[in-house]
VEXPA-893473 format. One line per 10 residues: number of its first residue (from 0); their letters; for each residue x, y, z of N, C-alpha, C, O. Coordinates in steps of 0.1 Angstrom, whole numbers. Each point is the difference from the previous one (the first is absolute). Layout:
residues N
NUM> a> X,Y,Z,X,Y,Z,X,Y,Z,X,Y,Z ~ ...
This chain:
residues 236
0> xxxxxxxxxx> 1076,-501,-578,-8,8,8,9,13,4,11,-1,6 ~ -18,12,-9,8,12,4,1,3,15,-10,0,6 ~ 20,3,-1,2,2,14,-7,14,4,1,9,-7 ~ -7,-9,18,-6,12,6,12,12,2,10,-4,6 ~ -12,16,-9,8,10,5,0,2,15,-11,-1,6 ~ 20,3,1,1,0,13,-7,13,5,-1,10,-7 ~ -3,-11,21,-6,11,5,10,12,2,12,-3,1 ~ -15,14,1,10,11,3,-5,12,9,-12,1,2 ~ 19,8,2,-3,11,7,5,12,-9,10,-2,-8 ~ -17,13,10,5,12,-7,3,11,9,-7,3,9
10> xxxxxxxxxx> 17,3,-10,5,10,8,1,13,-8,6,-1,-11 ~ -11,13,15,2,12,-8,4,11,9,-8,6,8 ~ 20,-2,-9,5,11,7,-5,13,-6,2,3,-12 ~ -10,5,22,-7,12,-8,1,11,11,-11,6,3 ~ 23,-3,3,4,10,8,4,12,-5,-2,11,5 ~ 8,-13,-17,8,12,-7,-10,11,-3,-12,-1,-1 ~ 19,11,-2,-5,15,-3,-1,2,-14,-9,7,-5 ~ 19,-14,-4,-1,3,-14,3,15,-5,-7,6,-9 ~ 19,-1,16,4,15,-2,1,3,-15,-4,11,-4 ~ 10,-20,-2,3,4,-16,-14,2,-7,-1,6,-11
20> xxxxxxxxxx> -10,-11,17,-13,4,-8,-5,15,3,-9,3,-6 ~ 15,5,15,-4,13,3,-16,1,0,-7,9,-5 ~ 1,-20,12,-14,1,1,-5,4,15,8,1,9 ~ -21,1,-6,-5,6,11,-3,-13,10,-8,2,10 ~ 13,-15,-14,-1,-12,9,8,-10,-6,2,0,-12 ~ 2,-11,21,9,-10,-5,-6,-7,-12,-12,-2,-1 ~ 22,-1,-10,-4,-3,-12,-11,-12,-1,-9,0,-8 ~ 13,-9,18,-11,-11,1,-13,2,1,-7,-10,0 ~ 3,23,3,-13,3,2,-6,10,-12,-12,3,0 ~ 20,1,-10,-5,5,-11,-9,-7,-8,-1,-12,3
30> xxxxxxxxxx> -7,17,-12,-11,-6,-7,5,-7,-13,7,6,-7 ~ -11,-17,4,3,-6,-14,-14,-7,-3,-6,-6,9 ~ 0,8,-20,-11,-6,-1,-12,-1,9,-7,-10,0 ~ 5,21,6,-11,3,11,5,-7,13,-8,3,9 ~ 19,-11,-5,3,-4,12,15,4,1,7,5,-9 ~ -3,-7,22,14,3,2,10,-9,-5,-3,-11,-4 ~ 15,15,3,11,-10,-4,1,-11,8,0,-12,-5 ~ 0,14,17,2,-12,10,-10,-9,-1,3,-12,1 ~ -17,15,-4,-11,-9,-2,2,-10,-11,-3,-12,0 ~ 8,20,-10,4,-8,-13,12,-10,3,-1,-12,-5
40> xxxxxxxxxx> 12,15,12,9,-7,3,-3,-13,9,7,-10,0 ~ -18,12,7,-5,-11,7,-10,-10,-6,-3,-12,5 ~ -3,18,-16,-10,-9,-7,6,-14,-5,-8,-10,0 ~ 19,10,-4,6,-13,-7,1,-10,10,-1,-11,-4 ~ 3,14,16,3,-9,11,-14,-3,7,-2,-12,5 ~ -6,20,-4,-13,-1,7,-9,-10,-10,-9,-7,5 ~ 10,7,-18,-5,-6,-11,7,-15,-1,-4,-8,-9 ~ 12,6,17,7,-14,-3,-4,-9,10,1,3,12 ~ -6,-15,-17,-5,-10,9,10,-7,11,-4,-6,10 ~ 17,8,-13,11,-6,9,2,9,9,8,-4,9
50> xxxxxxxxxx> -12,17,-7,5,9,10,-5,-5,13,-11,-4,2 ~ 20,4,7,-5,-1,16,-3,12,4,-10,1,7 ~ 16,9,-9,-4,14,7,12,10,-5,11,-4,-5 ~ -14,17,6,9,11,-4,2,9,13,-9,3,7 ~ 23,2,-5,3,8,12,5,14,-7,10,-1,-7 ~ -16,12,8,1,12,-4,7,7,11,-5,3,11 ~ 19,1,-14,8,9,11,-3,14,-2,3,5,-11 ~ -10,3,20,-6,14,-1,7,9,11,1,-4,11 ~ 3,16,-15,3,9,11,-9,1,9,-12,-1,-4 ~ 15,4,16,-8,2,11,-10,10,-1,-12,-2,3
60> xxxxxxxxxx> 16,15,-8,-9,11,-2,-6,1,-13,-5,10,-5 ~ 4,-23,-2,-6,2,-13,-14,2,0,-7,-9,5 ~ 1,20,-11,-14,2,2,-9,-4,-13,-12,2,0 ~ 18,-8,-10,-6,-5,-11,-4,-14,0,-11,-4,-4 ~ 20,-6,10,-4,-14,-1,-13,-3,6,-7,-9,-5 ~ 2,15,18,-12,-7,4,-12,4,-9,-10,-6,3 ~ 9,14,-13,-10,4,-9,-1,-10,-11,-10,0,-7 ~ 19,-9,4,0,-8,-10,-7,-12,2,1,-4,11 ~ -8,-3,-20,-10,-12,1,10,-10,5,-3,-6,10 ~ 16,3,-16,6,-12,4,6,1,12,8,-9,3
70> xxxxxxxxxx> -10,20,6,4,1,13,-7,-8,9,5,-5,10 ~ -18,3,-15,-9,-7,8,-1,-15,-4,-9,-7,5 ~ 17,3,-14,0,-15,-6,6,-8,9,12,3,4 ~ -20,-14,1,6,-9,11,13,-7,-3,7,-6,8 ~ -2,8,-22,11,-7,-3,14,10,1,11,-4,0 ~ -16,16,1,11,9,1,3,5,15,-9,5,6 ~ 22,-5,-1,4,4,12,8,14,0,6,2,-11 ~ -4,6,20,7,10,0,13,-1,9,-2,-5,11 ~ 14,8,-15,12,0,8,3,15,0,-6,8,-6 ~ 16,-6,16,7,11,2,10,3,-11,8,-8,-4
80> xxxxxxxxxx> -10,21,-2,11,2,-10,13,6,6,0,7,9 ~ 10,-11,-15,14,5,6,8,10,-6,-5,5,-10 ~ 17,-1,15,6,12,-7,6,-3,-13,3,9,-8 ~ -2,-23,5,8,-4,-13,-11,-12,-5,-8,-6,7 ~ 9,4,-20,-7,-15,-4,3,-8,8,-9,-5,6 ~ 22,-1,-5,2,-11,8,-6,0,13,-2,-11,4 ~ 0,22,3,-7,0,12,-14,-4,1,-5,-7,9 ~ -2,13,-20,-14,-1,-3,-1,-16,-2,-8,-7,8 ~ 15,1,-19,-2,-15,-2,2,-9,12,-6,-10,2 ~ 18,15,6,2,-9,12,-12,0,10,-4,-10,6
90> xxxxxxxxxx> -2,23,-5,-11,1,10,-11,-8,-5,-7,-5,8 ~ 4,4,-22,-10,-10,-5,2,-14,3,-9,-7,5 ~ 23,3,-8,4,-14,3,-4,-4,14,-7,-10,2 ~ 12,21,8,-3,-5,15,-15,-1,2,-4,-8,8 ~ -5,16,-15,-12,-2,3,-7,-14,-6,-9,-6,5 ~ 15,3,-17,-3,-15,-5,4,-9,10,-8,-8,4 ~ 20,8,1,3,-10,11,-8,1,11,-3,-11,6 ~ -2,22,-1,-8,0,11,-14,-4,-3,-8,-3,9 ~ 5,2,-21,-13,-7,-4,0,-15,-4,-11,-5,-4 ~ 22,-2,5,4,-12,-2,2,-6,-14,-3,-12,-4
100> xxxxxxxxxx> 11,22,-1,4,-4,-14,15,-7,3,8,2,9 ~ -7,-12,-19,12,-7,1,11,3,-6,-1,4,-12 ~ 14,-5,18,13,2,-7,0,-4,-16,5,7,-9 ~ -11,-18,5,0,-5,-12,-11,6,-11,1,-3,-12 ~ -10,12,18,-10,5,-9,9,12,-9,10,5,2 ~ -18,-4,-13,7,9,-10,-6,14,2,-12,2,1 ~ 21,9,0,-6,13,0,5,7,-12,12,0,-3 ~ -23,7,-4,3,7,-11,-1,17,3,-11,5,2 ~ 23,1,-3,-1,13,4,-1,10,-13,7,-2,-10 ~ -16,10,11,-5,9,-14,0,12,5,-3,4,11
110> xxxxxxxxxx> 8,5,-22,0,16,3,-16,6,-1,-8,-3,-8 ~ 6,11,19,-13,7,0,-3,8,-12,-11,5,-3 ~ 22,-2,-4,-3,11,-11,6,-8,-14,6,5,-9 ~ -11,-19,9,1,-6,-11,-13,-7,-4,-1,-12,2 ~ -8,19,-9,-15,-4,0,-1,-9,-13,-11,-6,1 ~ 18,4,-11,-3,-6,-11,6,-14,-1,3,-4,-11 ~ -2,-4,21,4,-15,1,-11,-8,-5,-11,-1,4 ~ 16,-7,-16,-6,-8,-8,-4,-13,8,9,-6,5 ~ -21,2,-4,-3,-14,6,10,-12,-7,4,-9,7 ~ -1,11,-19,7,-11,-6,16,1,4,7,-10,0
120> xxxxxxxxxx> -3,21,5,13,1,5,1,-4,14,9,-7,3 ~ -19,9,6,-3,-7,14,0,-14,-2,7,-7,8 ~ -15,2,-17,-1,-15,-1,13,-6,-3,3,-11,4 ~ 6,18,-13,11,-5,-5,11,0,10,8,-9,-1 ~ -7,18,10,9,1,11,-5,-12,10,8,-8,4 ~ -19,7,-1,-4,-11,9,2,-13,-4,1,-9,8 ~ -1,8,-20,1,-15,-9,14,-2,0,4,-11,4 ~ 6,21,-8,13,-4,-3,9,-1,13,9,-8,1 ~ -13,17,9,7,-2,14,-7,-9,9,4,-1,12 ~ -13,-6,-16,-6,-9,12,8,-8,6,0,0,12
130> xxxxxxxxxx> 10,-7,-18,9,-9,5,17,4,0,9,-8,1 ~ -9,22,-2,14,6,1,4,0,14,-7,2,9 ~ 21,-5,-9,4,1,15,2,14,4,0,0,13 ~ 1,11,-18,1,12,3,-10,9,-3,-1,10,8 ~ -7,-10,-19,-8,11,-3,3,7,-12,10,-4,-6 ~ -16,15,2,5,9,-9,-10,12,-2,-8,2,9 ~ 9,5,-20,-7,13,-3,-3,0,-15,7,-6,-9 ~ -19,13,6,-2,6,-13,12,10,-4,6,7,8 ~ -4,-6,-21,11,7,-6,0,3,-15,-5,-8,-8 ~ 12,18,4,-1,1,-14,12,2,-7,7,10,3
140> xxxxxxxxxx> -1,-19,-13,12,2,-5,4,15,-4,-9,6,-4 ~ 20,-1,6,4,13,-5,-1,1,-16,4,-9,-7 ~ -10,18,1,-2,1,-15,9,10,-5,5,-2,-11 ~ -1,12,17,8,12,-5,13,-4,3,3,-9,8 ~ 8,16,-14,14,0,3,2,9,14,-5,11,1 ~ 13,-18,7,0,6,14,14,5,1,10,-6,-5 ~ -8,18,11,13,8,2,2,0,15,-10,1,8 ~ 24,-2,-3,3,1,13,7,15,1,9,3,-7 ~ -15,8,17,6,12,1,11,0,9,3,-8,8 ~ 5,19,-11,10,3,11,-4,11,6,-10,5,-2
150> xxxxxxxxxx> 19,0,13,-3,12,10,-4,12,-8,-6,9,6 ~ 9,-7,-19,1,12,-8,-15,-1,-7,-3,11,-5 ~ -4,-21,4,-10,0,-8,2,-5,-14,-9,1,-8 ~ 22,-7,5,3,-6,-13,0,-14,-1,1,-6,11 ~ -1,-1,-22,0,-14,-1,13,-5,3,10,4,-6 ~ -9,-14,17,12,-6,2,1,-16,-7,10,-5,-2 ~ -21,0,0,-1,-13,-7,-13,-2,-5,-10,6,5 ~ 9,-16,-16,-13,-7,-4,-2,-12,6,8,-9,-1 ~ -19,7,7,-4,-12,8,-6,-10,-10,-6,3,-10 ~ 8,-16,14,-5,-10,-8,-15,-3,3,-4,-7,9
160> xxxxxxxxxx> -4,12,-16,-15,1,3,-5,-15,0,-11,-2,6 ~ 16,-8,-11,-3,-14,0,-1,-6,14,-7,-9,3 ~ 15,16,7,0,-4,14,-8,8,10,-2,-3,11 ~ -4,13,-17,-7,12,8,-15,-3,0,-6,0,-11 ~ -1,-2,20,-16,1,1,-5,10,9,6,3,10 ~ -18,5,-13,-6,7,9,-9,-7,9,-10,-5,-4 ~ 13,6,17,-8,-4,10,-16,4,3,-2,11,4 ~ -7,-19,-6,-14,4,2,-5,-7,14,7,-7,7 ~ -18,8,-6,-8,-9,10,-13,-4,-4,-5,6,-9 ~ -1,-19,14,5,-4,13,14,-6,-1,5,-5,-10
170> xxxxxxxxxx> 0,5,23,14,-9,3,-8,-11,12,-6,3,10 ~ 10,-18,-14,-6,-7,8,11,-9,6,9,-5,-6 ~ -11,3,19,11,-8,10,-8,-6,11,-11,5,3 ~ 16,-16,3,-5,-6,11,0,11,11,9,8,2 ~ -19,-10,7,-1,11,10,11,-1,10,6,11,3 ~ -2,-24,2,11,1,10,13,3,-6,9,5,8 ~ -6,-7,-21,14,4,-5,0,14,-4,11,6,1 ~ -22,1,-5,-1,15,-2,1,7,14,6,10,1 ~ -14,-16,10,1,7,10,16,0,8,4,9,6 ~ 3,-19,-8,12,-2,5,9,11,-7,7,7,6
180> xxxxxxxxxx> -8,-8,-19,9,8,-10,-3,15,5,9,8,3 ~ -22,-4,-3,-2,15,3,5,3,14,8,9,3 ~ -12,-18,6,4,4,15,16,1,2,5,8,8 ~ 2,-17,-15,15,0,2,6,11,-9,10,5,3 ~ -15,-1,-14,5,10,-8,-3,14,6,8,9,-2 ~ -20,-7,9,-2,12,8,11,1,11,5,11,3 ~ -3,-22,4,9,2,12,13,3,-5,7,9,6 ~ -3,-16,-18,13,4,-4,2,13,-11,10,2,-7 ~ -22,6,8,-2,13,-6,5,-1,-14,9,8,-3 ~ -14,-17,-4,2,-2,-14,-10,6,-8,-12,-2,3
190> xxxxxxxxxx> 15,8,-14,-9,7,-8,-8,-10,-8,5,-8,-8 ~ -18,8,11,-10,-10,-6,-9,8,-7,-7,9,5 ~ 6,-12,-19,-8,7,-11,-14,-8,-2,-10,5,-3 ~ 11,-19,4,-11,-7,-3,2,-13,9,9,-2,8 ~ -17,-6,-11,-1,-13,9,11,-11,-5,4,-9,7 ~ -2,11,-20,10,-8,-10,14,5,7,8,-9,4 ~ -4,21,-2,11,4,4,4,-7,16,12,-2,3 ~ -23,1,5,2,-4,12,5,-16,-1,9,-4,6 ~ -18,-4,-15,1,-13,-2,15,-1,-5,8,-8,6 ~ -3,15,-16,12,1,-7,12,3,13,10,-8,1
200> xxxxxxxxxx> -12,18,7,9,1,9,3,-12,10,10,-1,7 ~ -21,-7,-6,-1,-11,9,8,-13,-7,0,-11,5 ~ 5,16,-16,9,-12,-9,-11,-9,-8,4,-11,-4 ~ -16,15,1,-8,-8,-9,1,8,-13,5,11,-2 ~ -11,-19,-10,-1,5,-14,-15,-1,-3,-5,-11,-3 ~ -2,22,3,-15,1,-3,0,-4,-16,9,3,-7 ~ -18,-8,4,-4,-4,-16,-6,12,-6,-6,8,7 ~ 8,-6,-18,-6,11,-9,-11,-6,-9,2,-10,-7 ~ -15,15,9,-11,-6,-8,-4,14,-7,-4,10,6 ~ 5,-13,-20,-4,10,-10,-15,5,-1,-8,-8,-2
210> xxxxxxxxxx> 4,20,5,-13,6,-1,-2,9,-8,9,4,-8 ~ -20,0,7,-5,12,-9,9,13,3,4,4,11 ~ -1,1,-22,5,15,4,-9,12,3,4,11,4 ~ -16,-14,-5,-10,10,4,-4,-1,14,-10,7,4 ~ 15,-15,4,-2,-1,15,10,10,6,10,-3,8 ~ -13,16,-12,9,12,5,-5,3,15,-11,-3,5 ~ 22,10,0,-2,5,14,-2,15,-3,9,6,-7 ~ -22,1,13,-2,14,-2,10,9,10,-1,0,13 ~ 9,6,-20,12,7,7,-2,16,-1,1,8,9 ~ -5,-5,-23,0,13,-4,-14,3,-7,-8,-9,-3
220> xxxxxxxxxx> 5,23,2,-14,2,-6,-1,-6,-13,-12,-3,-4 ~ 23,0,-4,-2,-4,-15,-2,-14,0,-6,-5,-10 ~ 9,-2,21,-6,-14,2,-13,-2,2,-6,-9,-6 ~ 0,16,14,-13,-1,2,-9,2,-13,-10,-7,-4 ~ 15,21,-3,-6,3,-13,0,-11,-10,-10,-3,-7 ~ 22,-4,7,2,-11,-9,-13,-10,2,-8,-3,-9 ~ 8,-1,21,-8,-10,5,-15,3,-4,-8,-8,-5 ~ 7,20,9,-16,6,-4,-3,0,-13,-11,-3,-4 ~ 20,6,-5,-3,0,-14,1,-15,-6,-7,-2,-10 ~ 15,-9,15,0,-13,-3,-14,-5,4,-7,-5,-9
230> xxxxxx> 3,6,21,-14,-2,5,-11,5,-7,-10,-7,-1 ~ 10,17,-2,-10,7,-8,-3,-6,-14,-11,2,-6 ~ 23,-9,1,0,-6,-15,-3,-15,1,-1,-6,-10 ~ 0,1,20,-4,-15,1,-10,-4,-7,0,-11,-6 ~ -11,19,4,-12,-4,-6,0,4,-13,-9,-4,-7 ~ 19,11,1,0,5,-13,7,-9,-10,1,3,-12
């Protein structure tokens, strides 16, 4: 008999402005396929039967969130967005604690501007990390030759790409462990770029789960155009 996948919470930090998009609004509210990027990013979670709930961290003065249909979904709660990603995620975890979530619950943190998460990747992450003592993240092995640059913009070394992976999201960790790692790293003023780096700083080794390389994060205008073209060709 196949064991059931564990229930989980999703956290979406969505307080960033996305300056590199040079758009008239934060990138998570740009249109893709007739809906916002953020709505697509939430879809994979809201359509999953094991979801307990979603917390979206939104800037206090965000005028766009209230107009989205998902803002009225009973499974979706809003937390205060912070100055940095780690602050936004920590605020979401504090809200989950206040709502009665347990330290042992799984939390999956996903980028607001990563709208092409495949259900198969989400299922694989949940299944392969179900009994993992640390947790882990979706990632993609490096495919190209990688170079390390010096201060003058010249190659100082070629990196062994077999040891390098590109970190994606979701990143899946226990609520209590992630809360402690983020809170302690912020107190120590350690630079935290994603949840895995906080867990690493706490002395743990997250597991890498290979995912699809089209689970891209929209960072620049060409990323959004690539997704628009890819989605337009789905039925061809």
